[in-house]
C-alpha positions in Angstrom: -4.8 -3.7 13.7 -1.6 -1.8 13.8 -1.4 1.8 14.7 -1.9 4.2 11.7 1.0 6.5 11.4 0.6 10.1 10.1 2.7 10.2 7.0 3.9 13.4 5.5 3.8 14.8 2.0 2.4 14.8 -1.5 2.9 11.3 -2.9 4.0 9.2 0.1 3.8 5.6 -0.7 4.0 3.4 2.3 2.6 0.0 2.1 1.4 -1.9 3.9 0.0 0.6 6.6 -3.4 -0.7 7.3 -4.0 -4.5 6.8 -7.4 -5.4 5.3 -9.4 -8.5 5.9 -8.3 -11.3 3.5 -10.6 -12.2 0.7 -12.7 -15.3 0.6 -10.6 -18.1 -0.7 -11.1 -19.9 -4.0 -13.0 -17.2 -5.8 -11.7 -15.5 -8.9 -13.0 -13.8 -12.1 -16.1 -12.2 -13.1 -19.7 -13.3 -12.7 -21.3 -14.5 -15.9 -23.9 -11.7 -16.0 -22.8 -8.1 -15.4 -26.4 -7.1 -15.8 -27.2 -8.9 -12.6 -24.7 -7.0 -10.5 -26.2 -5.4 -7.4 -23.3 -3.8 -5.7 -25.6 -1.3 -4.1 -29.3 -0.7 -3.8 -29.7 2.7 -5.3 -32.7 3.6 -3.2 -31.8 2.1 0.1 -27.9 2.0 0.3 -27.1 5.4 -1.2 -29.8 7.3 0.6 -29.2 5.8 4.0 -25.6 4.6 4.3 -23.2 6.6 2.3 -23.7 10.0 4.0 -20.9 10.7 6.5 -22.2 9.9 10.0 -21.1 10.6 13.5 -19.7 7.6 15.4 -21.7 5.8 18.0 -20.0 4.9 21.3 -22.0 1.7 21.5 -21.4 0.7 17.9 -19.9 -2.8 17.6 -17.8 -4.2 14.7 -19.9 -6.0 12.3 -19.6 -7.9 9.0 -21.5 -6.9 6.0 -21.8 -7.9 2.4 -21.7 -5.3 -0.2 -23.1 -7.6 -2.9 -26.8 -8.3 -2.6 -27.0 -10.5 -5.7 -26.3 -14.3 -5.6 -24.6 -13.9 -9.0 -21.8 -11.8 -7.3 -19.5 -14.1 -5.2 -18.4 -12.9 -1.9 -14.8 -11.9 -1.8 -14.4 -10.9 -5.4 -12.6 -7.5 -5.9 -14.9 -4.6 -6.7 -12.2 -3.1 -8.8 -11.5 -6.5 -10.6 -15.2 -6.7 -11.6 -15.2 -3.1 -12.9 -12.0 -3.4 -14.8 -12.9 -6.7 -16.4 -16.3 -5.3 -17.5 -14.9 -2.0 -18.9 -13.2 -3.6 -21.9 -12.3 -1.4 -24.7 -11.4 1.5 -22.4 -7.7 1.3 -22.1 -5.3 4.1 -21.4 -4.4 4.0 -25.1 -7.8 4.4 -26.6 -9.7 6.0 -23.7 -13.0 4.5 -25.0 -14.1 1.8 -27.5 -15.0 2.8 -31.0 -18.6 2.5 -30.3 -18.1 4.7 -27.2 -16.6 7.4 -29.4 -19.3 7.1 -31.9 -22.0 7.5 -29.4 -20.3 10.3 -27.6 -19.5 12.1 -30.8 -22.9 13.6 -31.4 -23.3 14.7 -27.8 -19.9 16.3 -27.7 -21.2 19.0 -29.9 -23.7 20.0 -27.2 -21.3 20.0 -24.2 -19.2 23.1 -24.9 -21.8 25.5 -23.7 -22.4 23.4 -20.6 -18.7 23.1 -19.9 -18.2 26.9 -20.2 -21.1 27.5 -17.7 -19.4 25.0 -15.3 -16.0 26.6 -15.7 -17.4 30.0 -14.9 -19.0 28.6 -11.8 -15.8 26.9 -10.7 -13.9 30.2 -11.1 -16.4 32.1 -9.1 -15.3 33.7 -5.8 -18.6 32.5 -4.3 -18.0 28.8 -5.1 -18.1 27.9 -1.3 -21.7 29.0 -1.1 -22.8 26.7 -3.9 -20.2 23.9 -3.8 -22.6 21.0 -3.4 -25.0 22.1 -6.1 -22.1 22.7 -8.5 -20.7 19.2 -7.7 -24.0 17.6 -8.5 -24.1 19.5 -11.9 -20.5 18.3 -12.6 -21.4 14.8 -11.6 -24.2 14.7 -14.1 -22.0 16.3 -16.8 -19.3 13.7 -16.3 -21.7 10.8 -16.1 -22.8 11.7 -19.5 -19.6 12.9 -21.2 -17.0 10.8 -19.6 -17.1 7.2 -21.1 -15.1 5.6 -18.3 -17.0 7.3 -15.5 -20.3 6.7 -17.2 -19.6 2.9 -17.4 -18.4 2.9 -13.7 -21.8 4.7 -12.7 -23.8 2.3 -14.8 -22.1 -0.8 -13.3 -23.0 0.3 -9.9 -26.6 0.6 -11.0 -26.8 4.3 -10.0 -29.4 6.4 -11.7 -28.0 9.9 -12.1 -31.3 11.6 -11.5 -31.6 9.8 -8.1 -28.4 11.5 -6.8 -29.4 14.6 -4.8 -26.5 14.9 -2.3 -22.8 15.2 -2.9 -22.2 12.4 -0.4 -24.2 10.0 -2.7 -22.0 10.6 -5.8 -20.1 7.5 -6.8 -16.2 8.1 -6.4 -14.0 6.5 -9.0 -11.1 4.4 -7.7 -7.9 6.4 -8.2 -6.2 3.4 -9.7 -8.3 3.9 -12.9 -5.8 6.7 -13.8 -3.2 3.9 -14.2 -5.3 1.7 -16.4 -7.6 4.0 -18.3 -7.7 7.4 -20.1 -10.0 9.3 -17.9 -11.3 12.2 -19.9 -14.6 14.2 -19.9 -16.0 16.1 -22.8 -14.1 14.5 -25.6 -13.1 17.8 -27.2 -9.5 18.5 -28.0 -6.3 16.6 -27.3 -4.5 16.8 -24.0 -2.1 19.8 -23.9 0.0 18.0 -21.3 -0.1 14.6 -19.6 0.9 14.6 -16.0 2.4 11.3 -14.8 3.2 10.1 -11.2 6.7 9.3 -10.4 5.9 5.8 -9.0 8.6 3.2 -8.4 10.3 0.6 -10.5 7.9 -2.0 -11.6 4.8 0.2 -10.9 2.4 1.6 -13.5 2.4 5.4 -13.4 -0.8 7.2 -13.1 -1.7 9.5 -16.1 -3.8 12.7 -16.0 -4.7 14.0 -19.4 -5.0 17.8 -19.1 -6.7 19.7 -21.8 -6.8 23.1 -20.0 -3.4 23.8 -18.4 -4.5 27.5 -17.7 -7.2 26.2 -15.4 -4.7 24.1 -13.5 -2.2 27.0 -13.1 -4.9 29.4 -12.0 -6.2 26.9 -9.5 -2.8 26.3 -7.9 -2.5 30.1 -7.3 -6.1 30.1 -5.9 -5.3 27.2 -3.5 -2.0 28.7 -2.2 -3.8 32.2 -1.7 -6.6 30.4 0.2 -4.1 28.7 2.6 -1.5 31.5 3.3 -1.9 35.1 4.4 0.5 36.5 1.9 0.3 37.0 -1.9 2.9 35.4 -4.3 3.6 38.7 -6.0 5.0 40.0 -2.7 7.3 37.1 -1.8 10.4 35.4 -3.0 9.8 31.8 -4.2 12.6 29.1 -4.4 12.2 25.5 -5.2 14.3 22.5 -4.1 13.0 19.7 -6.3 15.6 17.0 -7.3 14.0 14.1 -9.0 11.1 16.2 -10.2 12.9 19.0 -12.1 14.5 16.3 -14.4 11.1 15.2 -15.5 8.9 17.1 -18.0 5.5 15.5 -16.8 5.4 16.3 -13.1 2.5 18.4 -12.0 4.4 19.6 -9.1 7.0 21.2 -11.5 4.2 22.9 -13.3 2.8 24.4 -10.1 6.3 25.5 -8.9 6.8 27.2 -12.3 3.6 29.2 -11.9 4.5 30.2 -8.4 8.0 31.4 -9.6 6.5 33.3 -12.4 4.0 35.1 -10.0 6.6 35.8 -7.3 9.3 38.5 -7.0 12.1 38.2 -9.6 15.2 36.1 -8.9 18.1 35.2 -11.2 17.4 31.5 -10.3 14.3 30.0 -8.7 15.0 26.2 -9.0 17.7 24.1 -7.3 18.8 20.5 -7.6 21.8 19.9 -5.3 23.7 23.2 -5.2 23.1 23.6 -1.5 25.9 26.1 -1.0 24.3 28.5 -3.6 20.8 28.0 -2.1 22.1 28.8 1.4 23.8 31.9 0.1 20.6 33.1 -1.6 18.4 32.5 1.4 20.8 34.5 3.6 20.8 37.4 1.2 17.0 37.4 0.9 16.5 37.6 4.6 18.0 41.2 4.5 15.2 42.3 2.2 12.5 41.9 4.9 10.3 40.1 2.4 8.7 36.7 3.0 10.6 33.8 1.4 9.0 30.5 0.3 11.0 27.4 0.0 9.1 24.5 -1.6 11.0 21.2 -1.5 10.8 17.4 -1.5 11.3 16.0 1.9 14.7 14.2 1.4 16.2 17.3 -0.2 15.0 19.6 2.7 16.5 17.3 5.2 19.7 17.0 3.5 20.0 20.8 3.1 19.0 21.4 6.7 21.7 19.0 7.8 24.4 20.6 5.6 23.5 24.2 6.0 21.6 24.8 9.3 21.0 28.3 10.5 18.4 30.9 11.5 16.0 31.7 8.7 14.0 34.6 9.6 10.9 35.3 7.4 11.1 31.8 5.7 8.2 29.5 5.1 9.2 25.9 4.2 6.6 23.9 2.3 7.5 20.2 2.2 5.9 18.1 -0.5 6.7 14.7 0.8 8.8 11.9 -0.8 11.9 10.2 0.5 12.5 8.4 -2.7 14.3 5.5 -1.0 16.9 8.0 0.5 15.8 7.1 4.1 12.9 5.9 6.3 9.6 7.6 5.8 8.8 9.9 8.8 5.6 10.8 10.5 4.9 14.5 10.1 5.7 15.4 13.7 9.1 13.7 13.5 9.8 15.3 10.2 9.0 18.8 11.3 11.1 18.4 14.4 14.0 17.5 12.2 13.3 20.5 9.9 13.1 22.9 12.7 16.5 22.1 13.9 17.9 23.1 10.6 15.5 25.8 9.7 15.5 27.7 13.0 12.9 30.3 13.1 11.1 29.3 9.8 7.5 28.4 9.6 6.8 24.9 8.5 4.0 23.6 6.2 3.2 20.7 4.0 1.5 20.3 0.7 -1.1 17.5 -0.1 -1.6 16.9 -3.8 -1.2 14.3 -6.4 -1.1 13.7 -10.2 -4.7 12.7 -10.3 -5.9 16.0 -8.7 -5.7 19.5 -10.0 -6.3 21.1 -6.5 -4.0 21.1 -3.5 -4.3 21.3 0.2 -1.7 22.9 2.7 -0.9 22.1 6.3 -2.0 25.0 8.4 -2.6 24.9 12.2 -2.9 21.2 12.7 -4.8 20.3 9.5 -4.6 20.3 5.7 -6.7 23.2 4.4 -8.4 22.2 1.1 -8.5 24.6 -1.8 -11.9 26.3 -2.6 -12.4 23.7 -5.5 -11.8 20.7 -3.1 -13.7 18.9 -0.5 -12.8 15.7 1.4 -15.4 13.0 2.3 -14.7 10.0 4.7 -15.5 6.5 3.5 -15.3 3.2 5.3 -11.8 1.7 5.1 -13.0 -1.8 4.4 -16.0 -1.0 2.3 -15.6 1.3 -0.7 -19.2 1.9 -1.1 -20.1 3.1 2.4 -19.4 6.4 4.0 -17.1 6.8 7.0 -17.6 9.0 10.1 -16.4 12.6 10.5 -13.4 13.0 12.9 -12.6 9.2 12.8 -10.1 7.2 10.8 -11.4 6.7 7.4 -10.4 6.3 3.7 -10.5 9.6 1.9 -12.8 10.4 -1.0 -11.9 13.7 -2.8 -14.2 16.1 -4.7 -11.9 18.1 -7.0 -14.1 20.4 -9.2 -11.0 21.6 -11.0 -11.0 18.0 -12.5 -13.8 19.1 -14.8 -12.1 17.6 -17.9 -11.2 14.3 -16.2 -13.1 13.0 -13.1 -13.9 15.2 -10.1 -14.8 12.4 -7.7 -11.8 10.3 -6.7 -11.6 7.5 -4.2 -8.0 7.7 -3.0 -6.0 5.1 -1.2 -5.2 7.5 1.7 -6.4 7.2 5.1 -7.1 10.1 7.5 -9.5 12.0 9.6 -11.8 14.7 8.1 -13.4 17.5 10.1 -17.1 18.0 9.4 -17.6 20.1 6.3 -14.7 18.5 4.4 -12.4 21.4 4.2 -9.9 20.5 7.0 -8.4 17.0 7.2 -5.4 15.0 8.3 -3.5 12.3 6.4 -2.7 9.3 8.6 -1.2 6.9 6.1 -2.1 4.7 3.1 -4.2 1.6 2.8 -2.7 -1.8 2.4 -1.8 -2.8 -1.2 -4.3 -5.6 -1.1 -7.4 -5.2 -3.2 -10.5 -3.9 -1.4 -13.0 -6.8 -1.5 -16.6 -6.4 -2.3 -17.8 -8.8 0.4 -16.8 -10.2 3.7 -15.8 -6.7 4.7 -15.6 -5.8 8.3 -16.6 -2.5 9.7 -13.7 -1.8 12.0 -14.4 0.5 14.9 -11.9 1.7 17.5 -9.1 1.9 14.9 -6.1 3.5 16.5 
C-alpha cells in the first residue's frame, strides 16, 4: 500500500489516499431476507473484537469475513445493504409515515430525557462521566432516531447488551448525504448546515434544531484548546468561498467567535488583503492576542502577498485548497505559512458539517473538545476496532450531536492516542465502498 500522507484541515477531500481491497466480482444487490443478516454476532464480535486494542508485533495480516450468514454474499457493500434496506428514510422525509406514527407517541416522553442529557452535556464534569453519558445518549438515539434505530437493528444489536462506549455502533458518515438524521422528532430544524462538496457530489446535510447548543459548544472547544479567552483577543476571519454561503457551519462558528471577542469595525475578509494586512499591523501595537482563522488557500495567498513579522498572532487554518493548488501535508503547509507569518503561532482546526464539536492542533496532535472522543477502527473492516497509536479509520463520538447522531464513522484515517482525546489525521480512505467480506486486516501500514 502507498504511504498515507498527513493532510491538513477541516474538510480536506483527497481521494484516493488508501486503496482498499477490491470486492468479490459478480455480486450485486441485496440478499432476499434482511432478517437473516448476521453482520456481527452481538455476544461474541462486539464483546471481544471491537474494543480498541494494542498491536501485537507478531500479528500477521489475515483475511476475515464480516458476514457469518450464508444469505449474505461475500463482497457486498455493507452500506449498500443498509441503504437498500432503509427504504422510506430519505433526506426529504427523514422517516416513513409508519416510522413517524410509531415515533409520535414516544416523542411526548422524550423531552424530559433530552433535557437531562443536555444538562449532563453542558456539565463541567463531563470528562469524569463521558462513557456513561455516551451510553445514555446511545440508548436515547437508538429509540428516538428512526435512521439510527434501523441501522442498529440491521446490525442485530440489542441496545441492552451494549455496556461499553467502544461497542456502540457508529453510523457511516455518508448517511448525512442520503438521509435526514434527526433524533427526538420535536421541532423543525432552525438551520441546515451543508457541506461545500465539489461539482457532481451530493452535499451532506446536518439538521440542527438547537443552534445555541452548537454555538456554546464551539466556544467550549476553543477554550479547551487555547490558553486565552475569546473576550480578551481580537478575532479576524479570512473565509472566501464560505462567507458567500448561508449554510456553512464554519461561518456560524466564526460569527460566534467574533461576537465574543474584542470589538472591531470589521471581522470578516474575502480578498481585501491590503486592508487585512493593515489591520493586523495596527492590532499588534495593542499588545493583545490576535486570532486569524482562515481557509488554507487564502492564508497562503495572503502570506505570499503580505509577508511580515506578526507578533502575538495565532493563525488557525481550517483546510481546503478548493482546487487552487495541490493539497499539502500539514508539515509542508506550516513551513510555508511560517515564512509569511513570521513569529506567529500556527494551529489547525478539525471539524466537519456532520459534527457539532471541533478539535484543534496543539503540540503535535489534535485536541478534541470536551464533548468529543475519537476511537480507532480497522481500515478495511468497518465493524472491527483498530489499535491505539496505529493507522486506523476514525470513529467519532460527538455528544453535542444529541439531536442528530452522536456516533459517526468517518472516512478519515489517522492515529489515536489512548483515551481518544488526542489524535492525528493522516488522510482519507479511498472512494471505493468498504466491503462487508473478503476484507484484509492490514498490519504494518506506513
